[in-house]
C-alpha positions as CSV (number, residue, x, y, z in Angstrom):
1,M,69.8,162.9,160.6
2,S,72.6,160.8,162.0
3,E,75.8,162.2,163.3
4,Q,77.8,160.8,160.4
5,E,75.3,162.4,157.9
6,A,75.6,165.7,159.7
7,L,79.3,165.6,159.5
8,Q,79.3,164.8,155.8
9,K,76.8,167.6,155.1
10,Q,79.1,170.0,156.9
11,N,82.2,168.7,155.1
12,P,81.3,167.2,151.7
13,S,84.9,166.4,151.0
14,A,84.8,163.9,153.8
15,K,82.3,161.8,151.8
16,T,84.4,162.0,148.6
17,S,87.6,161.2,150.5
18,D,85.9,158.2,152.1
19,Y,84.6,157.0,148.7
20,N,88.0,157.3,147.1
21,A,89.7,155.5,150.0
22,R,87.4,152.5,149.5
23,T,87.3,152.4,145.7
24,L,90.7,153.6,144.4
25,P,92.4,150.7,142.6
26,R,95.8,149.8,144.1
27,I,98.6,147.4,143.3
28,L,99.4,145.3,146.4
29,T,102.3,143.1,145.2
30,V,104.6,142.6,142.2
31,T,106.7,139.4,141.8
32,D,109.1,138.4,139.1
33,Q,109.4,135.2,137.1
34,Y,111.4,133.5,139.8
35,G,108.6,134.2,142.4
36,D,110.7,136.9,144.2
37,P,108.9,140.1,145.3
38,V,109.8,143.4,143.6
39,Q,109.6,146.4,146.0
40,N,108.3,149.8,145.2
41,P,110.6,151.3,144.1
42,G,112.5,148.2,143.1
43,F,114.9,146.5,140.8
44,T,114.8,143.1,138.9
45,K,116.6,141.3,136.1
46,S,113.3,139.5,135.2
47,N,111.5,140.4,132.0
48,Q,108.3,138.9,133.4
49,L,106.2,140.5,136.2
50,Y,103.1,139.4,138.0
51,F,100.8,142.1,139.5
52,E,98.1,141.5,142.2
53,G,95.8,144.2,143.6
54,K,92.4,145.4,144.7
55,A,89.8,147.5,143.0
56,P,86.0,147.9,143.0
57,R,84.5,144.4,142.3
58,S,83.1,143.6,138.8
59,E,84.7,146.7,137.2
60,L,87.3,146.7,134.4
61,V,90.8,147.7,135.2
62,E,93.8,148.2,132.9
63,L,97.5,148.2,133.5
64,L,99.5,151.3,132.5
65,D,103.2,152.0,132.2
66,K,103.9,155.8,132.4
67,S,100.2,156.3,131.6
68,I,100.4,154.1,128.5
69,P,98.2,150.9,128.5
70,V,100.4,147.8,128.4
71,Y,97.7,145.1,128.9
72,H,94.1,144.6,127.8
73,P,91.5,145.5,130.5
74,V,90.5,142.7,132.9
75,Y,87.5,142.2,135.1
76,V,87.9,142.6,138.9
77,T,86.6,139.5,140.7
78,E,83.6,139.6,143.0
79,H,86.1,139.7,145.9
80,G,87.7,142.8,144.5
81,D,90.9,141.1,143.3
82,F,92.7,141.5,140.0
83,N,96.0,140.3,138.5
84,F,98.1,140.9,135.4
85,Y,101.0,138.9,134.0
86,L,103.4,140.9,131.9
87,T,106.0,139.2,129.6
88,D,108.7,140.6,127.3
89,Q,109.4,143.7,129.4
90,R,112.3,145.9,128.3
91,S,115.2,147.2,130.3
92,G,114.8,150.6,131.8
93,D,112.7,152.5,134.3
94,H,109.0,151.7,134.5
95,E,106.1,153.3,136.4
96,Y,103.2,150.8,136.5
97,S,99.8,151.9,137.7
98,V,96.2,150.6,137.4
99,K,93.2,152.6,136.2
100,D,89.6,151.5,136.6
101,S,86.6,152.2,134.3
102,N,85.7,155.3,136.4
103,G,89.0,156.9,135.7
104,Y,90.5,156.4,139.1
105,E,94.2,155.5,139.0
106,S,96.4,153.8,141.6
107,A,99.7,155.2,142.9
108,P,102.6,154.2,140.7
109,W,104.8,151.2,141.3
110,V,108.3,152.1,140.1
111,I,110.6,149.3,138.9
112,T,114.0,149.4,137.1
113,L,114.5,146.4,134.8
114,D,117.9,145.2,133.7
115,I,117.3,142.2,131.4
116,T,120.4,142.5,129.1
117,D,121.2,138.8,129.8
118,A,117.9,137.5,131.2
119,V,116.8,134.0,130.1
120,S,113.1,133.1,129.9
121,I,110.5,130.7,128.5
122,D,107.8,133.0,127.3
123,W,105.3,130.4,126.1
124,I,104.8,126.8,125.1
125,T,102.4,125.6,122.4
126,G,101.3,122.3,120.9
127,P,101.1,121.5,117.2
128,D,97.6,123.1,117.1
129,G,99.2,126.4,118.1
130,Q,97.3,126.7,121.4
131,M,99.2,127.9,124.4
132,I,99.8,125.5,127.3
133,E,99.8,127.4,130.5
134,D,102.4,126.9,133.3
135,N,101.0,124.0,135.3
136,G,98.8,123.1,132.4
137,S,98.3,119.8,130.6
138,T,98.3,118.5,127.0
139,L,97.8,115.4,125.0
140,F,100.6,116.3,122.6
141,S,104.0,114.6,122.8
142,E,105.5,117.4,120.6
143,L,105.9,121.0,121.9
144,D,107.1,124.3,120.6
145,F,108.9,126.8,122.8
146,V,109.5,130.5,122.5
147,G,111.7,132.4,124.9
148,Q,114.3,135.1,125.4
149,G,118.0,135.2,126.0
150,E,121.2,137.1,125.3
151,A,121.7,137.8,121.5
152,G,124.2,135.5,119.9
153,Q,124.3,133.1,122.8
154,K,123.1,129.5,123.1
155,I,120.2,128.3,125.3
156,E,120.0,124.9,126.8
157,L,116.5,123.6,127.3
158,L,116.3,121.3,130.3
159,D,113.5,118.8,131.0
160,N,113.3,117.5,134.6
161,G,116.9,118.7,135.1
162,V,118.3,117.0,131.9
163,V,119.4,119.0,128.8
164,V,117.3,117.8,125.9
165,Q,118.2,120.4,123.2
166,T,120.3,123.5,122.6
167,F,118.9,126.5,120.7
168,A,120.5,129.7,119.3
169,V,119.3,133.2,120.4
170,N,118.8,135.5,117.4
171,E,119.7,139.2,117.2
172,M,116.2,140.1,118.5
173,K,117.0,138.2,121.7
174,R,114.5,135.5,120.8
175,W,115.0,131.7,120.7
176,F,112.6,129.1,119.3
177,G,112.6,125.4,119.9
178,N,110.7,122.2,119.0
179,V,110.9,119.0,121.1
180,K,109.4,115.7,119.9
181,E,108.6,112.3,121.4
182,L,108.1,113.6,124.9
183,S,106.9,110.9,127.3
184,T,103.6,111.0,129.2
185,G,103.8,112.3,132.7
186,S,105.1,115.5,134.5
187,H,107.7,117.7,132.8
188,E,109.5,120.7,134.3
189,F,111.1,122.7,131.6
190,M,113.8,125.4,132.2
191,A,116.0,127.4,129.9
192,R,119.6,128.0,130.9
193,G,122.1,130.5,129.3
194,Q,125.8,130.2,128.7
195,K,126.5,132.4,131.7
196,G,124.4,130.1,134.0
197,Q,121.3,132.3,134.0
198,E,118.2,130.2,134.5
199,S,114.6,130.8,133.6
200,A,111.6,130.1,135.8
201,V,110.4,126.5,135.6
202,W,107.4,125.9,133.3
203,R,105.5,122.7,134.3
204,V,103.5,120.7,131.8
205,L,101.6,117.4,132.3
206,I,101.5,115.3,129.2
207,K,98.5,113.0,129.3
208,K,98.2,109.7,127.5
209,P,96.1,110.2,124.3
210,A,92.8,108.4,124.0
211,P,92.9,105.6,121.4
212,L,91.8,106.6,117.9
213,S,89.5,103.7,117.1
214,I,86.3,102.4,115.5
215,R,84.4,100.7,118.3
216,F,81.4,99.5,116.3
217,V,79.5,100.0,113.1
218,L,75.7,100.2,113.0
219,G,73.5,99.4,109.9
220,Q,70.9,102.1,109.8
221,E,68.3,100.3,107.7
222,N,68.0,97.1,109.8
223,Y,69.5,98.6,113.0
224,Q,72.0,95.9,113.4
225,L,75.6,95.9,114.7
226,I,78.0,94.9,112.0
227,E,81.1,93.0,113.2
228,N,84.6,93.7,111.8
229,N,84.7,91.7,108.5
230,G,80.9,91.2,108.8
231,A,78.3,91.3,106.1
232,T,75.2,93.4,105.8
233,T,72.5,94.3,103.3
234,D,72.4,97.9,104.7
235,Q,73.7,100.6,102.4
236,V,73.7,103.2,105.2
237,V,76.1,102.6,108.1
238,T,77.2,104.7,111.1
239,I,80.7,104.5,112.4
240,V,81.1,105.1,116.1
241,G,84.4,105.3,118.0
242,T,86.8,107.1,120.3
243,A,89.3,109.9,119.9
244,N,90.8,112.7,122.0
245,P,88.2,115.2,123.2
246,N,87.4,117.6,120.3
247,E,89.8,115.8,117.9
248,K,88.8,116.1,114.3
249,G,89.6,114.4,111.0
250,W,88.2,112.1,108.4
251,V,86.8,108.6,108.1
252,V,88.1,107.2,104.8
253,T,87.2,104.1,102.9
254,S,89.1,101.8,100.5
255,A,87.0,103.3,97.8
256,N,88.4,106.7,98.4
257,A,85.2,108.0,100.0
258,A,85.6,110.2,103.0
259,E,83.4,111.8,105.7
260,P,84.5,114.2,108.4
261,F,84.4,113.2,112.1
262,A,84.6,115.5,115.2
263,A,84.8,113.9,118.6
264,N,82.8,115.6,121.4
265,E,84.1,116.6,124.8
266,S,83.8,113.0,125.9
267,G,86.0,111.8,123.0
268,V,83.2,110.0,121.1
269,Y,82.3,110.6,117.5
270,F,79.6,109.4,115.1
271,T,79.9,109.4,111.3
272,T,77.4,108.1,108.7
273,F,78.1,106.7,105.2
274,R,75.3,106.4,102.7
275,N,74.7,104.7,99.4
276,L,77.4,102.1,99.9
277,A,77.9,100.0,96.8
278,A,77.9,96.2,97.0
279,G,81.4,94.9,97.9
280,R,84.1,95.2,100.5
281,H,84.5,98.5,102.3
282,S,87.5,99.1,104.7
283,F,87.0,102.1,107.0
284,S,89.7,103.9,109.0
285,L,90.2,107.2,110.7
286,R,92.9,109.8,109.9
287,S,92.9,112.7,112.4
288,D,94.2,116.2,111.9
289,L,96.9,115.3,114.4
290,G,98.3,112.7,112.0
291,R,97.0,109.7,113.8
292,V,95.5,106.7,112.0
293,S,93.2,104.1,113.4
294,A,93.0,100.3,112.7
295,P,90.7,99.5,109.8
296,W,87.1,98.1,110.1
297,V,85.9,96.0,107.2
298,V,82.2,95.8,106.2
299,I,81.0,93.7,103.3
300,V,77.8,95.0,101.7
301,I,75.7,92.5,99.8
302,Y,72.5,93.1,97.9
303,S,69.5,91.2,99.3
304,K,68.0,88.5,96.9
305,L,64.5,89.0,95.7
306,P,62.1,86.2,96.8
């Protein structure tokens, strides 16, 4: 028996104490929406808080405020790290702690919030309703904004330091905005209140959309490429082209026929039309994002009997 084992046998609490010291979850840092640290106990005018800490790796931990869960459980990384990002926090005294799946709870982190006139951008989405993270990217040139401010006041939305629109804050201290025709490239959005309060910057990269196009048409019966305005005896053709990754919509014809298309992760789609009647068929794409491609014309002719 080693000396350490002998000591633990004589004093079982030493083993338990050592176990707890190594496994108890703990909050290491809290920062506000401006990137400033919030002490324990501390004070902030930010309604957004970012928590970082340590806990047993691969376990679930949840964030509590005065013993009430305020965020869904998250997994601890293999390095024993976890983080939480809280938004929409209310004024008053808060006692944040972290509890792991074994029931161990960290020491509280006490913060007093005064957000009576705080201004924030809480999230940004595209027309598809999907959130665009800070420092994220999108193919959309139209964005929707949701934030907070002082009730009854006006909020200026700035893009790269220039005011692009002004929005009203409702009685629930919420403001909503929509901005169209944004250029491709980097954007730094910030909300500013009438008293000069400023939100944290939300950075978004708007990428140039892939062209919505028909690249070629393939006759399936004779396995021939059909040029634009070309003729074929095939009554089954496959349309192949490009779109944004995962973009969806319809390939429509001048005869009011339609088949769905769905681009893959590489932005390529394949759509097949069958039983085409003899005559002129004009194919074009209409995506769910409102985009329309240039047409591709195929002339179907019946083969003559010998």
